[in-house]
FIKOLDO-591733 format. One record per residue (C-alpha): residue in one letter; x, y, z. Coordinates in nm, 3 decimals. Each point is the difference from the previous one (the first is absolute). Layout:
REC r       u       v       w
REC A       X       Y       Z
...
This chain:
REC r       u       v       w
REC M -14.563  -2.129   4.741
REC D   0.298  -0.108  -0.208
REC S   0.216  -0.282   0.133
REC E   0.303   0.217   0.080
REC R  -0.203   0.245   0.211
REC F  -0.177  -0.293   0.166
REC L   0.332  -0.155   0.105
REC V   0.127   0.330   0.141
REC Y  -0.327   0.047   0.184
REC T  -0.006  -0.352   0.146
REC D   0.362   0.031   0.110
REC A  -0.085   0.322   0.184
REC M  -0.305  -0.154   0.163
REC N   0.193  -0.311   0.104
REC T   0.276   0.202   0.162
REC T  -0.235   0.210   0.211
REC A   0.109  -0.065   0.357
REC Q  -0.234  -0.203   0.217
REC Q  -0.031   0.285   0.249
REC D  -0.114   0.240  -0.276
REC W  -0.317  -0.190  -0.095
REC P  -0.208   0.104   0.301
REC V   0.075   0.366  -0.071
REC I  -0.071  -0.035  -0.373
REC L  -0.329  -0.184   0.051
REC K  -0.128   0.237   0.265
REC A   0.092   0.301  -0.213
REC I  -0.192  -0.140  -0.299
REC R  -0.305  -0.063   0.216
REC K   0.009   0.341   0.165
REC Q   0.062   0.188  -0.326
REC F  -0.310  -0.153  -0.155
REC S  -0.212  -0.027   0.317
REC L  -0.026  -0.379  -0.012
REC T  -0.065  -0.240   0.284
REC Q   0.227  -0.302   0.027
REC D  -0.293  -0.217  -0.108
REC R  -0.070   0.214  -0.309
REC A   0.367   0.017  -0.102
REC A   0.026  -0.377   0.032
REC K  -0.312  -0.057  -0.210
REC L   0.128   0.232  -0.272
REC I   0.306  -0.220  -0.054
REC G  -0.176  -0.331   0.066
REC V   0.151  -0.105   0.331
REC S  -0.150  -0.055   0.341
REC A  -0.020   0.285   0.248
REC R   0.201  -0.223   0.233
REC S   0.289  -0.005  -0.251
REC W  -0.007   0.379  -0.041
REC V  -0.002   0.050   0.377
REC A   0.294  -0.240   0.042
REC W   0.197   0.189  -0.267
REC E  -0.087   0.339   0.143
REC Q   0.095  -0.107   0.352
REC G   0.330  -0.146  -0.120
REC Y  -0.076  -0.363   0.085
REC R   0.034  -0.107  -0.365
REC V   0.102   0.160  -0.327
REC P  -0.202  -0.004  -0.320
REC T   0.089  -0.267  -0.255
REC P   0.159   0.120  -0.323
REC S  -0.333  -0.032  -0.183
REC A  -0.178   0.193   0.277
REC R   0.265   0.273  -0.023
REC I  -0.083   0.047  -0.366
REC L  -0.370   0.023   0.081
REC I   0.070   0.256   0.274
REC H   0.197   0.213  -0.243
REC Q  -0.275  -0.029  -0.261
REC L  -0.261   0.093   0.260
REC A   0.188   0.313   0.102
REC G   0.040   0.102  -0.364
REC R  -0.364  -0.067  -0.080
REC L  -0.126   0.191   0.301
REC K   0.190   0.308  -0.112
REC T  -0.207   0.018  -0.318
REC E  -0.333  -0.166   0.088
REC P  -0.243   0.050   0.285
REC V  -0.034  -0.290   0.239
REC G  -0.324  -0.190  -0.060
REC T  -0.214  -0.147   0.272
């Protein structure tokens, strides 16, 4: 990803409203038939973190937001492994 597109992307991810993250995360999981535990493992965070994000108790860090976006993009083109 070139630096200009990366900056636009990170700005968009950073301005996502706190109340939108639970909806986004649940939609990603449901679209790809993932459990919270599996989704968390795929981006390298604890299931507890994913659950807290999805329930609106916390929001993903900027680096986690990038990983979430990458996960969603990857899942569109690759099957989910075990």
